[in-house]
C-alpha positions in Angstrom: -18.4 5.9 2.1 -15.5 6.8 4.3 -15.4 9.9 6.4 -11.6 11.3 6.8 -10.8 13.1 9.9 -8.0 15.7 10.2 -6.9 17.3 13.6 -4.8 20.4 13.5 -2.4 19.1 16.0 -1.5 15.9 14.1 -1.2 16.5 10.3 2.0 16.7 8.8 2.2 19.5 6.4 3.4 17.5 3.6 1.9 15.2 2.7 -1.3 16.5 4.2 -2.9 13.0 5.5 -5.7 12.5 7.6 -5.5 11.5 11.4 -8.4 9.2 11.1 -11.3 7.5 9.2 -14.6 6.4 9.8 -16.1 3.6 7.9 -19.3 2.4 8.9 -19.2 1.8 12.9 -15.7 1.7 13.1 -13.0 4.5 13.3 -9.4 4.3 12.7 -6.7 6.7 13.9 -2.9 6.6 13.7 -1.1 8.8 15.7 2.4 10.2 16.9 3.9 12.9 18.7 5.1 14.8 15.8 5.1 18.4 15.5 3.4 19.2 12.4 5.3 22.4 11.9 8.6 20.7 12.1 8.3 17.2 11.3 10.0 16.2 14.5 8.9 15.1 18.0 7.2 18.0 19.7 9.4 19.8 22.1 7.2 19.3 25.2 7.4 15.4 24.9 10.5 14.9 26.8 9.4 11.6 28.3 7.6 8.5 26.8 4.9 9.4 29.0 4.5 12.7 27.4 4.5 11.0 24.0 1.8 8.8 25.2 -0.3 11.6 26.7 0.2 13.6 23.2 -0.9 10.5 21.3 -4.2 10.0 23.6 -5.0 13.5 23.0 -4.7 13.2 19.2 -6.8 9.9 19.4 -9.3 11.7 22.0 -9.4 14.5 19.1 -10.3 12.0 16.3 -12.8 10.1 18.3 -14.4 13.1 19.4 -15.1 14.3 15.8 -16.5 10.7 15.2 -19.0 10.9 18.2 -16.8 8.4 20.2 -14.8 8.4 23.3 -12.1 6.2 24.6 -14.9 3.7 26.1 -15.3 2.8 22.2 -11.8 1.7 21.6 -11.5 -2.0 20.7 -8.0 -2.4 19.5 -4.6 -0.8 19.3 -1.5 -1.6 17.5 1.5 0.3 19.3 5.3 0.8 18.2 8.1 1.6 20.4 11.4 2.8 18.7 13.4 1.1 21.5 12.7 -2.1 23.4 14.2 -0.2 26.4 11.1 2.3 26.2 8.8 -0.5 26.7 8.2 -0.6 30.8 7.6 3.3 30.5 5.2 3.1 27.6 3.2 0.3 29.4 2.9 2.2 32.4 1.8 5.3 30.8 -0.2 3.7 28.2 -2.2 1.7 31.0 -2.7 4.7 33.1 -4.2 6.6 29.6 -6.7 3.5 29.3 -7.7 3.4 32.9 -10.3 3.0 34.5 -12.0 0.2 32.5 -11.3 -2.5 30.2 -8.5 -2.1 28.1 -8.5 -2.4 24.3 -7.0 -5.5 22.7 -3.1 -4.3 22.2 0.0 -5.3 20.2 3.2 -3.4 20.7 6.1 -3.9 18.4 9.6 -2.2 18.0 10.2 -0.3 14.8 11.9 2.9 13.1 9.5 5.8 13.7 9.8 9.2 12.1 11.2 12.6 13.3 12.8 10.9 16.1 9.6 9.9 17.8 9.7 7.0 20.4 5.8 6.0 20.2 3.3 5.4 17.8 -0.3 4.4 18.0 -2.8 2.9 15.5 -6.2 3.0 17.2 -9.5 1.3 16.1 -12.7 2.3 17.8 -16.4 0.9 17.2 -19.6 2.4 17.8 -22.0 0.0 19.7 
């Protein structure tokens, strides 16, 4: 049976949705830098690096509620709104994952909500 995880810093007001879900040994999280009060990118996310930090803070919240940490991440699917963001995205992403083995990752370009420039879907596994 799935256990849905909600974090106050990530949920949209409408529609209210979970930030993550745990099913068996796997936890899934999908995060952006949206401000739940405005539905726009949070004001403190001036740079791509700021957005990545905020995304990983949300991932940490979900993983923590599931009894996991970043060390349990096995896969991420990432989106950038513009290919020009890729170099800063990659540098910030790798610094958030370090030290250690990086989760398997794919990065694609896509339109993102609320003027966000980055979104991350993460999968973690209990070992």
